[in-house]
N, C-alpha and C positions, 0 to 999 in steps of 0.2 A: 569922407566916404569910406569909412573903415568899419570893420566888424571883427569876427572871429579870426583865428589864425590858421594857416595851412603850412605845415612844416616850419613853424616859428616865423612865418611871414605874414604880415598884415594883409588881409584880403581887401582889394579895392574893386570898384565897379568894373575896371578894365580887366581884372583877373576873371571876374564872372563872365564878362563878354568873350574873352579869349577862350575859356573852357567851353562855353556854350556855342562858340562859332558864330557870334553875332556882333553887331556894333555896340558901343557903350550906350548910344542913344536908344537902342532897342531895349537894353536892360532898364534904362531909365523909364521908358514907356511902360514896361511891365511893373515897375515899382509904383508908378502913378496910376496903375490899372487902366491904361489906355486901351481902347478897343482896336486900335490900328496896329495890331501885332498878330501874325498868324498863330493859330492855336498850337501848332507843333512847337514853334519857337517859344511861345509864352510858357508852355509846360516845361520845356527844357531849361529855360532861365529860372523859372520858379523853383524847380527841383534843386538847383544849385544855391539859390537864395536860402532855401530851407536847410540844405545840407550844411552850409557854413554859418547859419544864423546871421545872415547879412543884414546889418542895420545901417543904411546909408545916411549921410548927412544931407542938408538942404541943397548943397551944391550938386551932389550926385543926382538927386531927384530932378534937378533943373537942367540936367544935361540935354534933355530932349528939346529944350528951348534955347540952347546955345549953339545952334548950327552956324557954321561959317558961311553957308550959302555959296560955297566955292567948290568947283569940280576941277580936279586935276586931269589934264590930258597929256599923255605921252604919245608923240607922233614919231614915226620912223624917220621922216624927212620932209618938212613942209616945202622944200624947194620942188618936190615932185607935185605936179598939179592935182593929182588924185588926192594926196594928203592935204594939200592946201584947200581944195574945194570942200573936203569933208570937215576940216577943222572950222572953216568959216560957217558952215551949216550948223555945227555943234555950238559955236559961240552965239550965233543968232538965236538958236532954240533955247539955250540956257538963259539968255537975257530976257526972253519972253516969259520965262518961268521965275524970274527974280534971282537968278544965279549968275555969278561971274565964273570965268574959267582961267586956269593957270596953265599955260602951254610949256611943255618941255619937248625939245627936239633931240632925239637920241642919236640921229645920224646912223642908225642901224648898228650901233655898238652895244653889245650885250651888257658889258660892265656899266656903261653909262645909263642904260635902261634901269638897272637895279638901283643905282645911286639916285636916279630921279624918282623912282617909286618910293624909296625910303624918305627922300626929301619931302615928297607930297604928304606922306604919312605924318611927318613932323610938323607940317603946316596945318595939320588937322582938317584937311579937305573932307567934304562929306562923302565923296565918291571919287573913284579914279577910272578913267577911260583910257585904254591903250589901243592905238591904231597902228597896226603893222609891227615890224620888229620880231622879237622872239615869239609873239603869239601867232605868227605866220608859219612857224616851223612845223614840218610834217611830223617830226618826232620831238616832243618837248624836251628841252635841255633840263637835266635833273637839278642843277644848281639854281637855275631860274625858277623852276617849280617850287623848290624849297623856300626860296626867298619870298615868292608871292604868297605861299601858304601862310607865312607869318603876317604878311600885310593884310590879307583878306580876313584874318581872325578878328579885326576891328573895323576895317573899312571895306565896303563893297567895291568890287572891281568888275568893269564891263570891258570886254575885248572884242576886236573885230575878227578874231580868229578862234584859237582854242589854246587851253593850257591843260594838258592831261594830268589828272590826279589832283586838280585844284578846284575848289568850289567857287566858281565865278560865273558871270553872266556873259552870253555871247550874242552879238548882233552881227550876223554873218551873211555875206553875199552868197546866193545860191550859185556856186561856181559851175556845177553840173548843168544847170539850166542855161547859164551864160554860154558855155561851150556848145551846148546843143543848138542854141539859137544861131550862133555864127556858122557852125559846120553845116547845119541844115540849109541855111541861107545860100551858101555856096553850092551845095548839092542841087538845090532847086534851080540855080542858074546854069546848071549843066557841068560844073567843074568836078573832076575826079582826081586830078593831080593837085592836091592841096598840101602846102607846107606849113610848118609852125616855126616861128622865129622868136627867140628870147625866153627868159625865165629859167629858174632853177627848179629841178624836180624835188629838192628837199624843202621846198615851200609848199605848204598844204594845198592852197587854192590852185597853184600852177599844176601840181600833180593831178588834181581832179580834172582840170581842163584838158590836159594831155590824155589822160585815161579815157575821158568821155569821147574825145575826138577819135581815138582808136576803136572804141566800142561802136560808134556810129558808122565808121568805115566798114567794120566787120558786118554789121547788120545790113548794109547796102551792097555787100559782096564786092567791096573795093579793096584792092591790095594795099596793105600798109607798107610804106617805104621808109625804112630807117633813115635813109639819106635825106629825107625831107624834114627831119627833126634837127633843128639847130638851136641848142640851148645856150644860155649866156646870162647876161645881166638884164636889167630893165631900162636900158638907156638907148639913145639913138645910135651910138657906135655899135652896139650889139646888132641892131637892125641893119645897119650899113654893111658890116662885115658878114653878117648872116646871108644877106641877099647876094653878095658877091660869091659866096660859097655855093649857093643854090644855082646860080646862073652858070656855074662851071660844070654842072652835071650834064650827062648825055641827054637825059630827058628832064627839061626844066619844068617846074610846076606852072600851072595856069592861074593859081590863086595862092595867096599867102595870108596866114593869120598871124598877126603880130601880138605879142603878149600884152602890150599896152600902146598908148598913142605915141609915147616917146620912141619906142622901138619902131613903130610904123613910120614915123618921120624919117628915120634912118633908112628904112626899106625903100620908101619913095625916092629919097635922094640917090640911093644906089642904083635903082632902076632907071632913073632919069639920066644919070651920068653914062650909063651903058646903052642908052638909046631906046629903052623900052617905054611904052606909054601905059599909063594907068587910067582907066581899066581896060583899054583896048587890047593890050597884049597880056597883062597880068592884073588880076583884081587884088586889092589889098584891103583887109579889114582888121579891126583890133578891139581891144577892151578898154573901158574906162570913160570914153566920151567926155574928155576934158576939153578945154578951150583950144587945144592943139588940133582937134578934129576939124574945127571950123577954119583954122588958119592955113591948113595944108591945101595944096592944089594938086589934084582935085580934092574936094572936101571928103572927109573920111567916114566910111561906114563903121560904126563902133557900138559897143554894148554900153548902155547907160544904166545907172543905179539910182537915179533920182536923188541927188545929194541932199536936197532939202529934207526929204522924208527920211533918208538914211541918218542924217544928223539928229533929227527930232527923235528918232527911235533910240539912238544911243543915249541921248540926254534923258529921255522919258524913263528908260530902264534904270539908268543911274540914280535918278531922283527917287523913283519908287523903291529901289533897293535900299537907299539911304534912309527912307522913311518907314522901312519895315513893311511895305505893302506887298501883296502877292504879285509876283512877276515871274514869267517863264524864264528858265535858264537858257533856252535857245530861241532866238528870234531871227528868222530868215529875212533877207532883203531880196525881193524879186527883181531880177534885171529885165531890161527890154532892149530890143534892137532898134537903132536909129540908122536907117538906110540913107546914104548920101551918094556921092558921085564916084567913089573909088571902087565900087563893085558893079559888075555887069555880066550879062549872059555870055557864056563861052562862045567864041566865034568858031 
């Protein structure tokens, strides 16, 4: 798969792909005059083929038929039921399309994420999906952005958040709508003293949820209370310590929005220990609608993302991108509210 030279370097199909910003299989489809390539990409690739007088061998032409049918998935932490549910949905959707998945668990470590992304590139996966981790950052880490830019030059990448300055595809939960649903639900129940527990404001989706909460309070002429905001991690201990802090205030909230079901479990435990009843004394709601929501007593009102549809969308976008099909760079996931026993009208 060689041709002319560029700065005394033999040109390969991978060089053409990198310079054109596409996958090697896309270059191969252009070489075989496949109709399954967008006009813009086809013209960009053809211009480089002409520029370097590129004459591929049979192996290069056959790259489009040598797919691995393997999709790499980098997950922040599959011990979290949100990531576990979404990974299983992705795996099931991939199998239905004749693909297998390769799971990497980054445990939220940025260095490990980069190592895993490069490993997946070496494995020649057809596409990479990243769920959580650095793609959740409100401000993209420059080192991460640089590394991913190199990877997406040959392999399409789909993320559940965003990477500023990098050409990738996003399948993203509409966090603004999710926050609106929860906050409006509590307002309709008569609550005005609503607290937020858990999450970091340097996480893109969390910041949107908090900002939306403040906007809705303002629109309803409700005072925003800084003391009702308790940031932290995304675990039960954050919920537990957060509710202890809120219950020490002069005016305690009548409702609490937890950043996820894990945090909500800690909130409910803390309330119970201090003699408060849910929802009679304080309503509790959260995001994610994982299996935890059904295990708690009372059962938890939570925002659901339809994990099956979410996983199918991630896989669909990944496969279409790998095959050079037209696909939107931004694909929103619409949340919906599941009302259970943990939220009730203000007494």
